[in-house]
GUSEBA-918665 format. One record per atom (N, C-alpha, C): residue number from 1; residue in three letters; chain; atom name; x, y, z. Coordinates in Angstrom, 1 decimal, decimal comma, padded with zeros to 4 digits. Layout:
BEGIN
(r NUM; "ALA"; "A"; "CA"; (X; Y; Z))
...
***
This chain:
BEGIN
(r 1; "MET"; "A"; "N"; (-076,0; -024,5; 011,4))
(r 1; "MET"; "A"; "CA"; (-075,1; -023,6; 010,4))
(r 1; "MET"; "A"; "C"; (-076,2; -022,7; 009,4))
(r 2; "LYS"; "A"; "N"; (-077,4; -023,5; 009,3))
(r 2; "LYS"; "A"; "CA"; (-078,4; -022,8; 008,5))
(r 2; "LYS"; "A"; "C"; (-078,8; -021,4; 009,0))
(r 3; "ASN"; "A"; "N"; (-079,1; -021,4; 010,5))
(r 3; "ASN"; "A"; "CA"; (-079,5; -020,3; 011,2))
(r 3; "ASN"; "A"; "C"; (-078,3; -019,2; 011,3))
(r 4; "PHE"; "A"; "N"; (-077,2; -019,7; 011,2))
(r 4; "PHE"; "A"; "CA"; (-075,9; -018,6; 011,2))
(r 4; "PHE"; "A"; "C"; (-076,1; -017,7; 009,8))
(r 5; "PHE"; "A"; "N"; (-076,1; -018,4; 008,8))
(r 5; "PHE"; "A"; "CA"; (-076,4; -017,8; 007,4))
(r 5; "PHE"; "A"; "C"; (-077,6; -017,0; 007,2))
(r 6; "LYS"; "A"; "N"; (-078,6; -017,4; 007,9))
(r 6; "LYS"; "A"; "CA"; (-079,7; -016,7; 007,9))
(r 6; "LYS"; "A"; "C"; (-079,7; -015,5; 008,9))
(r 7; "ASN"; "A"; "N"; (-079,0; -015,4; 009,9))
(r 7; "ASN"; "A"; "CA"; (-078,8; -014,2; 010,6))
(r 7; "ASN"; "A"; "C"; (-077,7; -013,3; 010,0))
(r 8; "CYS"; "A"; "N"; (-076,7; -013,8; 009,3))
(r 8; "CYS"; "A"; "CA"; (-075,8; -013,1; 008,6))
(r 8; "CYS"; "A"; "C"; (-076,7; -012,3; 007,4))
(r 9; "THR"; "A"; "N"; (-077,4; -012,6; 006,7))
(r 9; "THR"; "A"; "CA"; (-078,2; -011,9; 005,7))
(r 9; "THR"; "A"; "C"; (-079,4; -011,2; 006,2))
(r 10; "ASN"; "A"; "N"; (-079,6; -011,4; 007,5))
(r 10; "ASN"; "A"; "CA"; (-080,8; -010,3; 008,2))
(r 10; "ASN"; "A"; "C"; (-080,7; -009,0; 008,0))
(r 11; "ALA"; "A"; "N"; (-081,8; -008,5; 007,5))
(r 11; "ALA"; "A"; "CA"; (-081,7; -006,9; 007,0))
(r 11; "ALA"; "A"; "C"; (-081,0; -006,0; 007,8))
(r 12; "SER"; "A"; "N"; (-080,8; -006,1; 009,3))
(r 12; "SER"; "A"; "CA"; (-080,6; -005,3; 010,1))
(r 12; "SER"; "A"; "C"; (-079,0; -005,5; 010,3))
(r 13; "THR"; "A"; "N"; (-078,5; -006,8; 009,9))
(r 13; "THR"; "A"; "CA"; (-077,1; -007,2; 009,9))
(r 13; "THR"; "A"; "C"; (-076,5; -006,7; 008,6))
(r 14; "VAL"; "A"; "N"; (-077,3; -006,4; 007,7))
(r 14; "VAL"; "A"; "CA"; (-076,6; -005,7; 006,4))
(r 14; "VAL"; "A"; "C"; (-076,8; -004,4; 006,5))
(r 15; "ARG"; "A"; "N"; (-077,7; -003,6; 006,7))
(r 15; "ARG"; "A"; "CA"; (-077,6; -002,3; 007,2))
(r 15; "ARG"; "A"; "C"; (-076,5; -002,0; 008,0))
(r 16; "PHE"; "A"; "N"; (-076,4; -002,9; 009,2))
(r 16; "PHE"; "A"; "CA"; (-075,3; -002,5; 010,2))
(r 16; "PHE"; "A"; "C"; (-073,9; -002,5; 009,6))
(r 17; "CYS"; "A"; "N"; (-073,7; -003,5; 008,4))
(r 17; "CYS"; "A"; "CA"; (-072,4; -003,6; 008,0))
(r 17; "CYS"; "A"; "C"; (-072,3; -002,5; 006,9))
(r 18; "ILE"; "A"; "N"; (-073,2; -001,9; 006,1))
(r 18; "ILE"; "A"; "CA"; (-073,0; -000,8; 005,3))
(r 18; "ILE"; "A"; "C"; (-072,6; 000,4; 006,1))
(r 19; "ILE"; "A"; "N"; (-073,4; 000,7; 007,1))
(r 19; "ILE"; "A"; "CA"; (-073,1; 001,8; 008,1))
(r 19; "ILE"; "A"; "C"; (-072,0; 001,7; 008,7))
(r 20; "GLY"; "A"; "N"; (-071,5; 000,2; 008,9))
(r 20; "GLY"; "A"; "CA"; (-070,2; 000,1; 009,8))
(r 20; "GLY"; "A"; "C"; (-069,0; 000,6; 008,7))
(r 21; "VAL"; "A"; "N"; (-069,2; 000,1; 007,4))
(r 21; "VAL"; "A"; "CA"; (-068,2; 000,4; 006,5))
(r 21; "VAL"; "A"; "C"; (-068,0; 001,9; 006,2))
(r 22; "CYS"; "A"; "N"; (-069,1; 002,7; 006,4))
(r 22; "CYS"; "A"; "CA"; (-069,0; 004,2; 006,1))
(r 22; "CYS"; "A"; "C"; (-068,4; 004,7; 007,5))
(r 23; "SER"; "A"; "N"; (-069,0; 004,2; 008,7))
(r 23; "SER"; "A"; "CA"; (-068,2; 004,8; 010,0))
(r 23; "SER"; "A"; "C"; (-066,9; 004,4; 010,1))
(r 24; "THR"; "A"; "N"; (-066,6; 003,1; 009,7))
(r 24; "THR"; "A"; "CA"; (-065,2; 002,9; 009,6))
(r 24; "THR"; "A"; "C"; (-064,4; 003,7; 008,9))
(r 25; "THR"; "A"; "N"; (-064,5; 004,2; 007,8))
(r 25; "THR"; "A"; "CA"; (-064,0; 004,9; 006,7))
(r 25; "THR"; "A"; "C"; (-063,8; 006,3; 007,6))
(r 26; "ILE"; "A"; "N"; (-064,6; 006,9; 008,2))
(r 26; "ILE"; "A"; "CA"; (-064,5; 008,0; 008,8))
(r 26; "ILE"; "A"; "C"; (-063,7; 007,9; 009,8))
(r 27; "ASP"; "A"; "N"; (-063,8; 006,9; 010,8))
(r 27; "ASP"; "A"; "CA"; (-062,7; 006,5; 011,8))
(r 27; "ASP"; "A"; "C"; (-061,5; 006,5; 011,2))
(r 28; "PHE"; "A"; "N"; (-061,2; 005,6; 010,3))
(r 28; "PHE"; "A"; "CA"; (-059,7; 005,6; 009,6))
(r 28; "PHE"; "A"; "C"; (-059,2; 006,8; 009,4))
(r 29; "ILE"; "A"; "N"; (-059,8; 007,6; 008,4))
(r 29; "ILE"; "A"; "CA"; (-059,5; 009,0; 008,0))
(r 29; "ILE"; "A"; "C"; (-059,1; 009,9; 009,1))
(r 30; "PHE"; "A"; "N"; (-059,7; 009,8; 010,2))
(r 30; "PHE"; "A"; "CA"; (-059,3; 010,9; 011,5))
(r 30; "PHE"; "A"; "C"; (-058,3; 010,1; 012,2))
(r 31; "TYR"; "A"; "N"; (-058,3; 008,8; 012,3))
(r 31; "TYR"; "A"; "CA"; (-057,1; 008,2; 012,9))
(r 31; "TYR"; "A"; "C"; (-055,9; 008,4; 012,2))
(r 32; "MET"; "A"; "N"; (-055,8; 008,1; 011,1))
(r 32; "MET"; "A"; "CA"; (-054,6; 008,5; 010,2))
(r 32; "MET"; "A"; "C"; (-054,2; 009,9; 010,3))
(r 33; "ILE"; "A"; "N"; (-055,0; 010,9; 010,2))
(r 33; "ILE"; "A"; "CA"; (-054,5; 012,7; 010,6))
(r 33; "ILE"; "A"; "C"; (-054,2; 012,7; 011,8))
(r 34; "PHE"; "A"; "N"; (-055,1; 012,0; 013,0))
(r 34; "PHE"; "A"; "CA"; (-054,5; 012,5; 014,3))
(r 34; "PHE"; "A"; "C"; (-053,4; 011,8; 014,9))
(r 35; "SER"; "A"; "N"; (-053,1; 010,5; 014,3))
(r 35; "SER"; "A"; "CA"; (-051,9; 009,7; 014,7))
(r 35; "SER"; "A"; "C"; (-050,6; 010,1; 014,2))
(r 36; "THR"; "A"; "N"; (-050,5; 011,2; 013,4))
(r 36; "THR"; "A"; "CA"; (-049,4; 011,9; 012,9))
(r 36; "THR"; "A"; "C"; (-049,0; 013,0; 014,0))
(r 37; "LYS"; "A"; "N"; (-049,9; 013,5; 014,6))
(r 37; "LYS"; "A"; "CA"; (-049,8; 014,4; 015,9))
(r 37; "LYS"; "A"; "C"; (-049,7; 014,1; 017,4))
(r 38; "LEU"; "A"; "N"; (-050,7; 012,8; 017,3))
(r 38; "LEU"; "A"; "CA"; (-051,0; 012,5; 018,8))
(r 38; "LEU"; "A"; "C"; (-050,5; 011,1; 019,1))
(r 39; "HIS"; "A"; "N"; (-050,4; 010,9; 020,3))
(r 39; "HIS"; "A"; "CA"; (-050,3; 009,3; 020,6))
(r 39; "HIS"; "A"; "C"; (-051,4; 008,5; 020,2))
(r 40; "ILE"; "A"; "N"; (-051,0; 007,2; 019,7))
(r 40; "ILE"; "A"; "CA"; (-051,8; 006,2; 018,9))
(r 40; "ILE"; "A"; "C"; (-053,1; 006,1; 020,0))
(r 41; "LEU"; "A"; "N"; (-053,1; 005,9; 021,2))
(r 41; "LEU"; "A"; "CA"; (-054,3; 005,8; 021,7))
(r 41; "LEU"; "A"; "C"; (-055,3; 007,0; 021,8))
(r 42; "TRP"; "A"; "N"; (-054,8; 008,4; 021,8))
(r 42; "TRP"; "A"; "CA"; (-055,6; 009,5; 021,8))
(r 42; "TRP"; "A"; "C"; (-056,2; 009,5; 020,5))
(r 43; "ALA"; "A"; "N"; (-055,4; 009,2; 019,4))
(r 43; "ALA"; "A"; "CA"; (-055,7; 009,5; 018,0))
(r 43; "ALA"; "A"; "C"; (-056,8; 008,3; 017,8))
(r 44; "LYS"; "A"; "N"; (-056,9; 007,2; 018,3))
(r 44; "LYS"; "A"; "CA"; (-057,9; 006,2; 018,1))
(r 44; "LYS"; "A"; "C"; (-059,6; 006,7; 018,9))
(r 45; "CYS"; "A"; "N"; (-059,1; 007,1; 020,3))
(r 45; "CYS"; "A"; "CA"; (-060,4; 007,4; 021,0))
(r 45; "CYS"; "A"; "C"; (-060,9; 008,6; 020,4))
(r 46; "ILE"; "A"; "N"; (-060,4; 009,7; 019,7))
(r 46; "ILE"; "A"; "CA"; (-060,9; 010,7; 019,0))
(r 46; "ILE"; "A"; "C"; (-061,5; 010,5; 017,8))
(r 47; "SER"; "A"; "N"; (-060,7; 009,6; 017,1))
(r 47; "SER"; "A"; "CA"; (-061,6; 009,2; 015,5))
(r 47; "SER"; "A"; "C"; (-062,9; 008,2; 016,0))
(r 48; "MET"; "A"; "N"; (-062,8; 007,5; 017,1))
(r 48; "MET"; "A"; "CA"; (-063,9; 006,9; 017,2))
(r 48; "MET"; "A"; "C"; (-064,8; 007,5; 017,6))
(r 49; "LEU"; "A"; "N"; (-064,6; 008,5; 018,4))
(r 49; "LEU"; "A"; "CA"; (-065,8; 009,4; 018,9))
(r 49; "LEU"; "A"; "C"; (-066,4; 010,3; 017,8))
(r 50; "ILE"; "A"; "N"; (-065,8; 010,6; 016,8))
(r 50; "ILE"; "A"; "CA"; (-066,1; 011,4; 015,8))
(r 50; "ILE"; "A"; "C"; (-067,1; 010,4; 015,1))
(r 51; "SER"; "A"; "N"; (-066,6; 009,3; 014,8))
(r 51; "SER"; "A"; "CA"; (-067,5; 008,2; 013,9))
(r 51; "SER"; "A"; "C"; (-068,6; 007,8; 014,6))
(r 52; "SER"; "A"; "N"; (-068,7; 007,9; 016,0))
(r 52; "SER"; "A"; "CA"; (-069,7; 007,2; 016,6))
(r 52; "SER"; "A"; "C"; (-071,2; 008,2; 016,6))
(r 53; "VAL"; "A"; "N"; (-070,9; 009,5; 016,4))
(r 53; "VAL"; "A"; "CA"; (-071,9; 010,3; 016,2))
(r 53; "VAL"; "A"; "C"; (-072,6; 010,0; 014,9))
(r 54; "PHE"; "A"; "N"; (-071,7; 009,8; 014,0))
(r 54; "PHE"; "A"; "CA"; (-072,5; 009,4; 012,7))
(r 54; "PHE"; "A"; "C"; (-073,1; 007,9; 012,8))
(r 55; "SER"; "A"; "N"; (-072,7; 006,9; 013,3))
(r 55; "SER"; "A"; "CA"; (-073,1; 005,9; 013,4))
(r 55; "SER"; "A"; "C"; (-074,4; 005,8; 014,3))
(r 56; "TYR"; "A"; "N"; (-074,4; 006,4; 015,4))
(r 56; "TYR"; "A"; "CA"; (-075,6; 006,3; 016,1))
(r 56; "TYR"; "A"; "C"; (-076,8; 006,8; 015,6))
(r 57; "PHE"; "A"; "N"; (-076,8; 008,1; 014,8))
(r 57; "PHE"; "A"; "CA"; (-078,2; 008,4; 014,3))
(r 57; "PHE"; "A"; "C"; (-078,2; 007,4; 012,9))
(r 58; "LEU"; "A"; "N"; (-077,5; 007,0; 012,2))
(r 58; "LEU"; "A"; "CA"; (-077,9; 006,1; 011,1))
(r 58; "LEU"; "A"; "C"; (-078,5; 004,7; 011,8))
(r 59; "ASN"; "A"; "N"; (-077,8; 004,2; 012,6))
(r 59; "ASN"; "A"; "CA"; (-078,0; 002,9; 013,1))
(r 59; "ASN"; "A"; "C"; (-079,4; 003,0; 013,8))
(r 60; "LYS"; "A"; "N"; (-079,5; 004,0; 014,6))
(r 60; "LYS"; "A"; "CA"; (-081,0; 004,3; 015,3))
(r 60; "LYS"; "A"; "C"; (-082,0; 004,2; 014,1))
(r 61; "SER"; "A"; "N"; (-081,9; 005,2; 013,2))
(r 61; "SER"; "A"; "CA"; (-082,9; 005,4; 012,2))
(r 61; "SER"; "A"; "C"; (-083,1; 004,5; 011,1))
(r 62; "TRP"; "A"; "N"; (-082,1; 003,9; 010,7))
(r 62; "TRP"; "A"; "CA"; (-081,9; 002,8; 009,4))
(r 62; "TRP"; "A"; "C"; (-081,6; 001,6; 009,6))
(r 63; "THR"; "A"; "N"; (-080,7; 001,3; 010,6))
(r 63; "THR"; "A"; "CA"; (-080,4; -000,2; 010,8))
(r 63; "THR"; "A"; "C"; (-081,7; -000,8; 011,7))
(r 64; "PHE"; "A"; "N"; (-081,9; -000,1; 012,9))
(r 64; "PHE"; "A"; "CA"; (-082,7; -000,9; 014,0))
(r 64; "PHE"; "A"; "C"; (-084,1; -000,3; 013,6))
(r 65; "ARG"; "A"; "N"; (-084,3; 000,6; 012,8))
(r 65; "ARG"; "A"; "CA"; (-085,5; 001,1; 012,5))
(r 65; "ARG"; "A"; "C"; (-086,5; 001,7; 013,9))
(r 66; "ASN"; "A"; "N"; (-085,6; 002,4; 014,5))
(r 66; "ASN"; "A"; "CA"; (-086,0; 002,8; 015,9))
(r 66; "ASN"; "A"; "C"; (-086,5; 004,2; 015,7))
(r 67; "THR"; "A"; "N"; (-087,7; 004,4; 015,9))
(r 67; "THR"; "A"; "CA"; (-088,4; 005,7; 015,7))
(r 67; "THR"; "A"; "C"; (-088,8; 006,5; 016,9))
(r 68; "GLU"; "A"; "N"; (-088,4; 006,1; 017,9))
(r 68; "GLU"; "A"; "CA"; (-088,7; 006,7; 019,1))
(r 68; "GLU"; "A"; "C"; (-087,7; 008,1; 019,0))
(r 69; "LYS"; "A"; "N"; (-088,2; 009,2; 019,8))
(r 69; "LYS"; "A"; "CA"; (-087,3; 010,4; 019,6))
(r 69; "LYS"; "A"; "C"; (-086,0; 010,1; 020,4))
(r 70; "THR"; "A"; "N"; (-085,2; 010,4; 020,0))
(r 70; "THR"; "A"; "CA"; (-083,8; 010,4; 020,8))
(r 70; "THR"; "A"; "C"; (-083,8; 011,1; 022,1))
(r 71; "ASN"; "A"; "N"; (-083,5; 010,4; 023,3))
(r 71; "ASN"; "A"; "CA"; (-083,8; 010,9; 024,6))
(r 71; "ASN"; "A"; "C"; (-082,5; 010,5; 025,5))
(r 72; "ILE"; "A"; "N"; (-082,6; 010,9; 026,7))
(r 72; "ILE"; "A"; "CA"; (-081,1; 010,7; 027,5))
(r 72; "ILE"; "A"; "C"; (-080,9; 009,2; 027,7))
(r 73; "ARG"; "A"; "N"; (-082,0; 008,3; 027,7))
(r 73; "ARG"; "A"; "CA"; (-082,0; 007,0; 027,8))
(r 73; "ARG"; "A"; "C"; (-081,1; 006,3; 026,8))
(r 74; "TYR"; "A"; "N"; (-081,6; 006,5; 025,4))
(r 74; "TYR"; "A"; "CA"; (-080,9; 005,9; 024,4))
(r 74; "TYR"; "A"; "C"; (-079,4; 006,6; 024,4))
(r 75; "LEU"; "A"; "N"; (-079,3; 007,7; 024,5))
(r 75; "LEU"; "A"; "CA"; (-077,9; 008,4; 024,6))
(r 75; "LEU"; "A"; "C"; (-077,1; 007,6; 025,7))
(r 76; "PHE"; "A"; "N"; (-077,6; 007,6; 026,8))
(r 76; "PHE"; "A"; "CA"; (-077,0; 006,8; 027,8))
(r 76; "PHE"; "A"; "C"; (-076,3; 005,3; 027,5))
(r 77; "ARG"; "A"; "N"; (-077,5; 004,6; 027,1))
(r 77; "ARG"; "A"; "CA"; (-077,3; 003,3; 026,5))
(r 77; "ARG"; "A"; "C"; (-076,3; 003,4; 025,5))
(r 78; "TYR"; "A"; "N"; (-076,4; 004,1; 024,4))
(r 78; "TYR"; "A"; "CA"; (-075,5; 004,3; 023,3))
(r 78; "TYR"; "A"; "C"; (-074,0; 004,5; 023,8))
(r 79; "TYR"; "A"; "N"; (-073,8; 005,4; 024,8))
(r 79; "TYR"; "A"; "CA"; (-072,5; 005,8; 025,1))
(r 79; "TYR"; "A"; "C"; (-072,0; 004,8; 026,1))
(r 80; "LEU"; "A"; "N"; (-072,6; 004,2; 026,7))
(r 80; "LEU"; "A"; "CA"; (-072,3; 003,0; 027,5))
(r 80; "LEU"; "A"; "C"; (-071,8; 001,8; 026,8))
(r 81; "SER"; "A"; "N"; (-072,4; 001,5; 025,7))
(r 81; "SER"; "A"; "CA"; (-071,9; 000,5; 024,8))
(r 81; "SER"; "A"; "C"; (-070,7; 001,1; 024,2))
(r 82; "PHE"; "A"; "N"; (-070,8; 002,2; 023,7))
(r 82; "PHE"; "A"; "CA"; (-069,8; 002,9; 023,1))
(r 82; "PHE"; "A"; "C"; (-068,6; 002,9; 023,8))
(r 83; "ALA"; "A"; "N"; (-068,5; 003,0; 025,3))
(r 83; "ALA"; "A"; "CA"; (-067,4; 003,0; 026,1))
(r 83; "ALA"; "A"; "C"; (-066,8; 001,4; 026,0))
(r 84; "ALA"; "A"; "N"; (-067,8; 000,2; 025,9))
(r 84; "ALA"; "A"; "CA"; (-067,2; -000,9; 025,8))
(r 84; "ALA"; "A"; "C"; (-066,7; -001,2; 024,4))
(r 85; "ASN"; "A"; "N"; (-066,9; -000,5; 023,4))
(r 85; "ASN"; "A"; "CA"; (-066,4; -000,8; 022,2))
(r 85; "ASN"; "A"; "C"; (-065,2; 000,1; 021,9))
(r 86; "ILE"; "A"; "N"; (-065,1; 001,2; 022,4))
(r 86; "ILE"; "A"; "CA"; (-063,9; 002,1; 022,5))
(r 86; "ILE"; "A"; "C"; (-062,8; 001,4; 023,2))
(r 87; "GLY"; "A"; "N"; (-063,3; 000,9; 024,5))
(r 87; "GLY"; "A"; "CA"; (-062,2; 000,2; 025,4))
(r 87; "GLY"; "A"; "C"; (-061,7; -001,2; 024,4))
(r 88; "THR"; "A"; "N"; (-062,6; -001,8; 023,9))
(r 88; "THR"; "A"; "CA"; (-062,0; -003,0; 022,8))
(r 88; "THR"; "A"; "C"; (-061,2; -002,7; 022,0))
(r 89; "ASN"; "A"; "N"; (-061,7; -001,5; 021,1))
(r 89; "ASN"; "A"; "CA"; (-060,9; -001,1; 019,9))
(r 89; "ASN"; "A"; "C"; (-059,6; -000,4; 020,4))
(r 90; "THR"; "A"; "N"; (-059,6; 000,3; 021,1))
(r 90; "THR"; "A"; "CA"; (-058,0; 000,9; 021,6))
(r 90; "THR"; "A"; "C"; (-057,2; 000,0; 022,3))
(r 91; "LEU"; "A"; "N"; (-057,7; -000,9; 023,1))
(r 91; "LEU"; "A"; "CA"; (-056,8; -001,9; 023,6))
(r 91; "LEU"; "A"; "C"; (-056,4; -002,8; 022,6))
(r 92; "ILE"; "A"; "N"; (-057,0; -003,6; 021,8))
(r 92; "ILE"; "A"; "CA"; (-056,6; -004,5; 020,7))
(r 92; "ILE"; "A"; "C"; (-055,8; -003,6; 019,6))
(r 93; "ASN"; "A"; "N"; (-056,0; -002,6; 019,4))
(r 93; "ASN"; "A"; "CA"; (-055,2; -001,4; 018,5))
(r 93; "ASN"; "A"; "C"; (-053,8; -001,4; 019,1))
(r 94; "TYR"; "A"; "N"; (-053,8; -000,8; 020,2))
(r 94; "TYR"; "A"; "CA"; (-052,6; -000,6; 021,1))
(r 94; "TYR"; "A"; "C"; (-051,8; -001,7; 020,8))
(r 95; "ILE"; "A"; "N"; (-052,3; -003,0; 021,3))
(r 95; "ILE"; "A"; "CA"; (-051,6; -004,2; 021,4))
(r 95; "ILE"; "A"; "C"; (-050,9; -004,5; 020,1))
(r 96; "VAL"; "A"; "N"; (-051,9; -004,8; 019,2))
(r 96; "VAL"; "A"; "CA"; (-051,5; -005,2; 017,8))
(r 96; "VAL"; "A"; "C"; (-050,3; -004,1; 017,2))
(r 97; "PHE"; "A"; "N"; (-050,6; -002,8; 017,4))
(r 97; "PHE"; "A"; "CA"; (-049,5; -001,7; 017,2))
(r 97; "PHE"; "A"; "C"; (-048,2; -002,2; 018,0))
(r 98; "SER"; "A"; "N"; (-048,1; -002,1; 019,2))
(r 98; "SER"; "A"; "CA"; (-047,1; -002,6; 019,9))
(r 98; "SER"; "A"; "C"; (-046,3; -004,0; 019,3))
(r 99; "LEU"; "A"; "N"; (-047,0; -004,7; 018,9))
(r 99; "LEU"; "A"; "CA"; (-046,4; -006,2; 018,3))
(r 99; "LEU"; "A"; "C"; (-045,8; -005,9; 017,2))
(r 100; "THR"; "A"; "N"; (-046,5; -005,0; 016,1))
(r 100; "THR"; "A"; "CA"; (-046,1; -005,0; 014,5))
(r 100; "THR"; "A"; "C"; (-045,6; -003,3; 014,3))
(r 101; "GLN"; "A"; "N"; (-046,0; -002,4; 015,1))
(r 101; "GLN"; "A"; "CA"; (-045,5; -001,2; 014,8))
(r 101; "GLN"; "A"; "C"; (-046,2; -000,7; 013,4))
(r 102; "ASN"; "A"; "N"; (-047,4; -001,2; 013,0))
(r 102; "ASN"; "A"; "CA"; (-047,8; -001,0; 011,8))
(r 102; "ASN"; "A"; "C"; (-049,4; -000,5; 012,0))
(r 103; "LYS"; "A"; "N"; (-049,6; 000,7; 011,6))
(r 103; "LYS"; "A"; "CA"; (-050,9; 001,2; 011,9))
(r 103; "LYS"; "A"; "C"; (-052,3; 000,6; 011,2))
(r 104; "ILE"; "A"; "N"; (-052,0; 000,2; 009,9))
(r 104; "ILE"; "A"; "CA"; (-053,1; -000,4; 009,1))
(r 104; "ILE"; "A"; "C"; (-053,7; -001,8; 009,6))
(r 105; "PRO"; "A"; "N"; (-052,7; -002,8; 009,9))
(r 105; "PRO"; "A"; "CA"; (-053,1; -004,2; 010,7))
(r 105; "PRO"; "A"; "C"; (-053,6; -004,0; 012,1))
(r 106; "SER"; "A"; "N"; (-053,0; -003,0; 012,5))
(r 106; "SER"; "A"; "CA"; (-053,8; -002,6; 014,1))
(r 106; "SER"; "A"; "C"; (-055,2; -002,0; 014,0))
(r 107; "PHE"; "A"; "N"; (-055,3; -001,3; 013,1))
(r 107; "PHE"; "A"; "CA"; (-056,6; -000,7; 012,7))
(r 107; "PHE"; "A"; "C"; (-057,6; -001,7; 012,5))
(r 108; "VAL"; "A"; "N"; (-057,2; -002,5; 011,5))
(r 108; "VAL"; "A"; "CA"; (-058,0; -003,6; 010,9))
(r 108; "VAL"; "A"; "C"; (-058,5; -004,8; 011,9))
(r 109; "ILE"; "A"; "N"; (-057,6; -005,0; 012,6))
(r 109; "ILE"; "A"; "CA"; (-057,7; -006,3; 013,8))
(r 109; "ILE"; "A"; "C"; (-058,7; -005,5; 014,8))
(r 110; "ALA"; "A"; "N"; (-058,5; -004,4; 015,3))
(r 110; "ALA"; "A"; "CA"; (-059,1; -003,9; 016,0))
(r 110; "ALA"; "A"; "C"; (-060,7; -003,6; 015,9))
(r 111; "THR"; "A"; "N"; (-060,7; -003,2; 014,8))
(r 111; "THR"; "A"; "CA"; (-062,1; -002,8; 014,1))
(r 111; "THR"; "A"; "C"; (-062,9; -004,2; 014,2))
(r 112; "ALA"; "A"; "N"; (-062,2; -004,9; 013,6))
(r 112; "ALA"; "A"; "CA"; (-063,1; -006,2; 013,4))
(r 112; "ALA"; "A"; "C"; (-063,4; -006,9; 014,7))
(r 113; "CYS"; "A"; "N"; (-062,8; -006,8; 015,8))
(r 113; "CYS"; "A"; "CA"; (-063,2; -007,3; 017,0))
(r 113; "CYS"; "A"; "C"; (-064,2; -006,5; 017,6))
(r 114; "ALA"; "A"; "N"; (-064,1; -005,2; 017,6))
(r 114; "ALA"; "A"; "CA"; (-064,8; -004,1; 018,4))
(r 114; "ALA"; "A"; "C"; (-066,4; -004,3; 017,4))
(r 115; "MET"; "A"; "N"; (-066,3; -004,4; 016,2))
(r 115; "MET"; "A"; "CA"; (-067,6; -004,5; 015,4))
(r 115; "MET"; "A"; "C"; (-068,5; -005,4; 015,9))
(r 116; "THR"; "A"; "N"; (-068,0; -006,6; 016,3))
(r 116; "THR"; "A"; "CA"; (-068,9; -007,6; 016,9))
(r 116; "THR"; "A"; "C"; (-069,5; -007,3; 018,4))
(r 117; "VAL"; "A"; "N"; (-068,6; -006,7; 018,9))
(r 117; "VAL"; "A"; "CA"; (-069,0; -006,2; 020,4))
(r 117; "VAL"; "A"; "C"; (-070,1; -004,9; 020,2))
(r 118; "ASN"; "A"; "N"; (-069,8; -004,0; 019,2))
(r 118; "ASN"; "A"; "CA"; (-070,6; -002,8; 018,8))
(r 118; "ASN"; "A"; "C"; (-071,9; -003,5; 018,5))
(r 119; "PHE"; "A"; "N"; (-072,1; -004,3; 017,4))
(r 119; "PHE"; "A"; "CA"; (-073,2; -004,9; 017,1))
(r 119; "PHE"; "A"; "C"; (-074,4; -005,5; 017,9))
(r 120; "LEU"; "A"; "N"; (-073,6; -006,6; 019,0))
(r 120; "LEU"; "A"; "CA"; (-074,6; -007,1; 019,9))
(r 120; "LEU"; "A"; "C"; (-075,0; -006,0; 021,0))
(r 121; "LEU"; "A"; "N"; (-074,3; -005,1; 021,5))
(r 121; "LEU"; "A"; "CA"; (-074,7; -004,4; 022,4))
(r 121; "LEU"; "A"; "C"; (-075,7; -003,4; 021,7))
(r 122; "GLN"; "A"; "N"; (-075,7; -002,8; 020,6))
(r 122; "GLN"; "A"; "CA"; (-076,5; -001,9; 020,0))
(r 122; "GLN"; "A"; "C"; (-077,9; -002,8; 019,8))
(r 123; "LYS"; "A"; "N"; (-077,8; -004,0; 019,2))
(r 123; "LYS"; "A"; "CA"; (-079,0; -004,8; 018,7))
(r 123; "LYS"; "A"; "C"; (-079,9; -005,2; 020,4))
(r 124; "TYR"; "A"; "N"; (-079,1; -005,4; 021,2))
(r 124; "TYR"; "A"; "CA"; (-079,8; -006,2; 022,5))
(r 124; "TYR"; "A"; "C"; (-079,7; -005,1; 023,8))
(r 125; "PHE"; "A"; "N"; (-079,0; -004,4; 023,5))
(r 125; "PHE"; "A"; "CA"; (-079,1; -003,2; 024,8))
(r 125; "PHE"; "A"; "C"; (-079,5; -002,0; 024,5))
(r 126; "VAL"; "A"; "N"; (-079,2; -001,1; 023,3))
(r 126; "VAL"; "A"; "CA"; (-079,4; 000,1; 023,0))
(r 126; "VAL"; "A"; "C"; (-080,7; 000,2; 022,3))
(r 127; "PHE"; "A"; "N"; (-080,9; -000,3; 021,1))
(r 127; "PHE"; "A"; "CA"; (-082,2; -000,4; 020,3))
(r 127; "PHE"; "A"; "C"; (-082,8; -001,6; 020,2))
(r 128; "ARG"; "A"; "N"; (-083,0; -002,3; 021,4))
(r 128; "ARG"; "A"; "CA"; (-083,9; -003,5; 021,5))
(r 128; "ARG"; "A"; "C"; (-084,8; -003,6; 020,8))
(r 129; "LEU"; "A"; "N"; (-084,9; -004,7; 019,8))
(r 129; "LEU"; "A"; "CA"; (-085,9; -005,0; 018,7))
(r 129; "LEU"; "A"; "C"; (-087,1; -005,8; 019,6))
***
């Protein structure tokens, strides 16, 4: 239990959460805008794509302190992990929305689940420390 709390207060975890809040805010704003005109799946995919560009650069430079120049390898790994993240996020968002017909809980639950997937993939696959 002690290690769990130590990991939760780890600097990279805290920085990831701060960027996550900012990225989620961007995602939420675009999701709400696009969902008025597009199917909920398309709205979620587009909003996540927009927020992922923001997230990539800040997580690379600030969260994981990766100073290597951005190259195809990083972008490939990032967008491969992004595909898993968007798949998790949109699927859970769609399922919860289908059950509740409410965008807000759908967004929150999907984001919470996908955040864990996203952190683990970025930490251990994209920006290996």
